[in-house]
Structures are given as C-alpha cells and as structure tokens.
C-alpha positions in Angstrom: 23.2 -8.9 31.7 20.3 -9.8 29.7 20.7 -10.5 26.0 19.7 -7.7 23.6 16.3 -7.9 22.4 16.5 -8.5 18.8 14.4 -6.2 16.5 14.4 -7.1 12.6 12.5 -4.8 10.3 11.8 -5.4 6.7 10.1 -4.2 3.7 10.2 -4.6 -0.2 11.9 -1.5 -1.6 15.3 0.0 -1.8 16.9 1.7 1.2 16.2 5.3 -0.4 12.3 4.9 -0.4 10.3 6.5 2.1 9.1 3.2 3.5 12.7 2.3 4.2 13.7 5.6 5.7 10.8 5.6 8.0 12.0 2.2 9.3 15.4 3.6 9.8 13.9 6.5 12.0 12.3 3.7 14.1 15.5 1.9 14.4 17.4 5.1 15.2 15.2 6.1 18.0 15.1 2.8 19.6 18.8 2.5 19.5 19.4 6.0 20.9 17.0 5.4 23.8 18.0 1.8 24.6 21.6 1.3 23.5 22.7 -2.2 24.0 19.5 -3.4 25.3 18.2 -3.7 21.6 19.8 -5.2 18.4 18.3 -3.4 15.5 18.8 -4.8 11.9 17.0 -4.2 8.6 16.1 -6.0 5.4 15.2 -3.2 3.0 14.1 -5.4 0.3 13.2 -8.9 0.9 12.9 -9.5 -3.0 16.7 -9.1 -3.3 16.7 -12.4 -1.0 14.5 -14.3 -3.4 11.3 -13.7 -1.6 7.9 -12.3 -3.0 6.6 -9.0 -1.8 3.7 -10.8 -0.2 6.0 -13.0 1.8 6.6 -10.1 4.2 3.2 -11.1 5.8 4.1 -14.6 6.8 7.7 -13.6 7.7 6.3 -11.1 10.4 3.4 -13.4 11.4 5.9 -16.3 12.4 8.4 -14.0 13.7 11.3 -14.4 11.2 11.0 -10.6 10.9 9.8 -8.4 13.8 8.1 -5.5 12.0 7.1 -5.1 8.4 4.5 -3.3 6.2 2.5 -4.4 3.3 -0.5 -2.8 1.3 -3.8 -3.7 3.0 -5.1 -5.5 -0.1 -2.9 -8.4 0.3 -4.7 -9.1 3.4 -8.3 -9.0 2.3 -8.6 -12.7 1.7 -8.0 -13.3 5.3 -9.7 -10.1 6.6 -12.6 -9.2 4.2 -13.4 -6.1 6.1 -10.2 -4.5 4.8 -11.8 -4.5 1.3 -13.6 -1.4 2.3 -10.1 0.3 1.8 -10.0 -1.0 -1.7 -13.1 0.7 -3.0 -12.5 3.0 -5.9 -12.8 6.7 -5.4 -13.4 6.3 -1.6 -11.3 9.4 -0.8 -10.6 12.5 -2.9 -7.6 13.9 -1.0 -4.9 12.6 1.2 -6.0 14.7 4.1 -9.3 12.9 4.2 -7.8 9.5 3.7 -5.2 10.1 6.4 -7.8 11.3 8.9 -9.9 7.9 8.4 -6.8 5.8 8.8 -5.6 7.6 11.9 -9.2 7.6 13.2 -12.0 5.2 13.9 -11.9 3.4 10.6 -8.1 2.5 11.0 -8.8 1.4 14.7 -11.7 -0.9 13.6 -9.5 -2.5 10.9 -6.6 -2.8 13.0 -8.6 -4.6 15.6 -10.0 -6.9 12.8 -6.5 -7.5 11.8 -5.3 -8.6 15.2 -8.3 -10.8 15.9 -7.1 -13.0 13.1 -3.4 -12.8 12.5 -0.7 -12.7 15.0 0.1 -9.0 14.6 0.2 -5.9 16.6 -0.9 -3.1 14.4 0.7 0.4 15.4 -0.1 2.7 12.5 -0.5 3.0 8.7 2.0 4.2 6.0 0.8 5.8 3.0 1.0 4.0 -0.3 -1.3 6.8 -1.5 -3.4 7.4 -4.7 -2.8 4.9 -7.5 -2.8 5.7 -11.2 -2.9 4.0 -14.5 0.1 3.1 -16.8 0.2 1.1 -19.9 2.3 0.4 -23.0 -0.5 0.5 -25.6 -2.4 4.0 -25.6 -3.4 7.1 -23.8 -6.4 6.3 -21.4 -8.8 9.2 -20.9 -12.1 7.1 -20.7 -13.0 3.7 -19.5 -13.5 2.7 -23.1 -9.6 3.1 -23.6 -9.2 0.4 -21.1 -11.3 -2.3 -23.1 -9.5 -5.6 -23.4 -6.5 -4.2 -21.6 -4.6 -6.8 -19.4 -3.7 -5.0 -16.2 -2.0 -6.3 -13.1 -4.1 -5.7 -10.0 -3.5 -6.5 -6.2 -4.8 -9.6 -4.7 -8.0 -8.0 -4.1 -11.6 -9.2 -5.2 -12.7 -5.5 -5.2 -9.8 -4.4 -7.4 -10.6 -7.2 -9.9 -14.3 -6.3 -9.9 -13.3 -2.6 -10.3 -11.3 -3.2 -13.5 -13.9 -5.7 -14.8 -16.4 -2.8 -14.6 -14.0 -0.6 -16.4 -13.6 -3.0 -19.4 -10.1 -4.2 -18.6 -8.9 -7.7 -18.1 -7.7 -7.7 -14.5 -4.8 -10.3 -13.4 -4.1 -10.8 -9.7 -0.4 -10.9 -9.4 2.2 -10.4 -6.7 4.6 -7.4 -7.3 7.5 -9.7 -8.1 5.5 -11.5 -10.9 4.2 -8.3 -12.1 7.6 -6.5 -12.8 8.7 -9.6 -14.8 5.3 -9.7 -16.7 5.7 -5.8 -17.5 9.3 -6.3 -18.8 8.4 -9.2 -21.0 5.3 -7.3 -22.4 2.8 -10.2 -21.2 0.6 -7.7 -19.6 -0.4 -4.2 -21.0 -0.9 -2.1 -17.8 -0.5 -1.7 -14.2 -1.7 0.8 -11.3 0.4 2.2 -8.7 1.4 5.6 -7.1 3.9 7.2 -9.4 6.7 6.6 -6.9 6.1 2.9 -7.1 6.0 3.0 -10.8 9.4 4.6 -11.0 11.0 2.7 -8.1 10.1 -0.6 -9.8 11.3 0.7 -13.4 7.8 0.3 -14.9 8.2 3.8 -16.5 10.8 2.4 -18.8 8.3 -0.1 -20.3 5.0 2.1 -20.1 4.9 5.4 -22.0 1.4 6.3 -21.0 0.4 7.4 -17.6 -3.2 8.6 -16.5 -3.6 10.6 -13.2 -6.7 8.6 -12.3 -6.5 8.5 -8.4 -8.8 5.5 -8.5 -7.6 3.9 -5.4 -6.1 5.2 -2.1 -4.0 2.3 -0.4 -2.8 2.2 3.1 0.0 -0.1 4.2 -0.5 -1.4 7.9 2.6 -1.5 10.1 2.6 -4.7 11.7 4.8 -6.4 14.5 5.1 -10.0 15.3 2.7 -9.9 18.3 4.1 -12.9 20.5 7.5 -11.0 20.7 6.0 -7.3 21.0 3.8 -8.4 23.7 6.5 -10.0 25.8 8.7 -6.9 25.7 9.0 -4.5 28.7 6.3 -1.9 28.7 9.0 0.9 28.4 10.1 -0.6 25.0 6.5 -1.3 23.8 5.7 2.4 24.4 8.8 3.6 22.7 8.2 1.3 19.6 4.5 2.8 19.6 5.9 6.4 19.6 8.6 5.7 17.1 6.1 4.2 14.6 3.9 7.4 15.2 6.9 9.6 14.2 7.8 7.3 11.2 4.3 7.6 9.8 4.7 11.5 9.7 7.8 11.3 8.1 6.9 8.7 5.5 3.8 10.7 4.5 5.9 13.7 4.1 8.5 12.0 2.1 5.8 10.3 0.0 4.8 13.8 -1.4 8.4 14.4 -2.3 8.8 11.1 -4.1 5.5 11.6 -6.0 6.9 14.8 -7.5 10.2 13.3 -8.2 8.6 10.4 -9.9 6.5 12.7 -12.2 9.7 14.2 -13.4 11.5 10.8 -13.9 8.4 9.6 -16.0 8.7 12.9 -18.2 12.5 12.5 -18.4 12.1 9.0 -19.8 9.7 10.3 -22.5 6.4 9.3 -20.9 3.1 11.1 -21.4 1.3 12.1 -18.2 -2.4 12.4 -18.8 -4.4 14.7 -16.5 -8.0 14.0 -16.5 -10.8 16.8 -16.6 -13.4 16.7 -13.8 -15.8 15.2 -16.4 -13.4 12.4 -17.3 -12.7 11.5 -13.8 -16.4 11.4 -13.1 -16.9 9.0 -16.0 -14.6 6.5 -14.4 -16.3 7.1 -11.1 -19.7 6.4 -12.8 -18.6 3.2 -14.4 -17.8 1.4 -10.9 -20.9 2.6 -9.2 -22.3 -1.1 -9.0 -19.6 -2.1 -6.5 -20.9 0.4 -4.0 -24.2 -1.2 -4.1 -22.4 -4.6 -3.2 -20.5 -2.8 -0.5 -23.5 -1.5 1.1 -24.9 -5.2 1.3 -21.5 -6.8 2.5 -20.0 -4.3 5.1 -21.3 -3.9 8.6 -23.1 -0.8 9.7 -20.2 -0.2 12.2 -17.7 0.2 9.1 -20.1 1.8 6.5 -20.7 4.6 8.9 -17.0 5.5 8.8 -17.1 5.6 5.0 -19.2 8.6 3.9 -19.5 7.7 0.3 -21.2 4.6 1.3 -23.9 6.0 3.4 
C-alpha cells in the first residue's frame, strides 16, 4: 500500500477564525473522500511557533506547508501586478470585489503569481474592507491623520496612499505591528474589524473609523511541486474543496465583522461612521495614485478595474 499523501495546511490566526474554519472544511472533505490515502494536519497560527505572519509565504513555496493563505499585499514586491488590488477605494461593496476576484481579474493575477512563485493558486479568501483605528483622536477627515504613525502592509501602494492622506506609514509584518501597538510606539493601524479584534488591537485603540479604504483578498496557494504530482482525482477534489471553503469563509467573515463591532463597543471603543461627503474627501485626497496606476499597469489589467479606465 502506498504511503498516505501528507497535506499540511497553515495560517496565522486562531482555530476559531473564518480562515481556520475554512481550512478545516477542506481537510474534512478530503479525509471523508480519501480516508487513509491522505494524512491531513493543521497549523492554525504559525506565529504561535515563533514565525512571522509573512513566513507563510516561504513555508509553502518550499514545501514545509502544503497550503496556506496570505494577504496579496505581501507579494507585491515580487509580483507588482498584484498592486492593483492595493489601490484605495477600488471597490465599493463586497459583491463587486468578489466578482472581480472570482472572475478575469483574479485569474490573470493568479497566472502572474504562478509564473514567478512555486505556487498553484486555487482561489481567494476575503480579508475584506479595511478600516482605521488609532490611539490618539477621532478621524473624520484626512487632516485628522496628519503626523499619525500608522502601520501598513508591505505594499508601496499602501505607503503612498497614507502619505497622500498626511499620515506617516510604516511597513511592518503583523508580528511587529502587534508589539508596536501594545508598546504605543505607533499610533494607528488599518484592518477589517475582525482582525482588529482577533489580534487584540481594540484593547489599545479607542478610535475606529469605518473608512473602507482598501479591500484585500488572500490568495489560497499550494506548494505546486507537490500538488502537480498528486493523482488527478485528488487535485480535482482539492480544487472543489477550496471553492466550497471560499464560500464558507466569506459567509463567516460577515458574521465576524458584526461580532467584532460589538466587541469594540464593549471595550469602550468609538466607531465613527463617515458621511458620504467625508468618505469622498478621503477618496479625493488619494486621486494622484490613480494617475500613477494608469501609467504603470498593463491595459489587460486596467480594463478589469473600472475605476481606472
């Protein structure tokens, strides 16, 4: 009898998060169909083992993990085309963003990723719309961000966005950011509410602005050398399991956001909901980044981002 095919899936959040629960769905489906032919195990949070959140990238690329996920911004230095997803106010609602990621834009970006990294991209989890939180003051206008030291993802587009808004952006891995927030050495961060609560940021930041300034996806990537060597039956089962997991994760993400809002308020935090005019002021402040984008990205990608045409 052939040895079981080892499938090791990992992430960087507790087992209770929508991402971890989606991984569990994948594993349960494979175990139910293949039984002893596969050996499925999980590392819910690699940070518990001393890794940085960004280490999930090389852990999968080199086969120490079979499957992982990470915000696309972490890959923009290697695959600049992914920076299109980092543009501020690119999408207005979840449905619009999901359609883009499940459609041609997501397919083109998956191809770009696979051309340069030893991954097989099977879908996109939803990290969702990101909002501002800080320890200093309520933020209703770009002027309120003046001089505020804010942690951003490792993305040149994110850095430029917050420079245009008047803040002082600092590229940091999540591990470093959590420590800096607790120490008070940075003033602000931006995340979906669910992440803000999962990592305990709401205990240090009393001010939260519902800004929806970025929508971020998390590619689901497999160690290509292993995946491509699997029997076709297992490859197809994994693809189908990931598709089901994406639907579950997105459904759970909405529930998490509502629960996170309640947790922020229970901690005494203030959630500031911007008026349409206030939201438009943020969008207006970052318009120069769109002019740059029109020069940088290929027509193939630009035509799939309506706000850039």
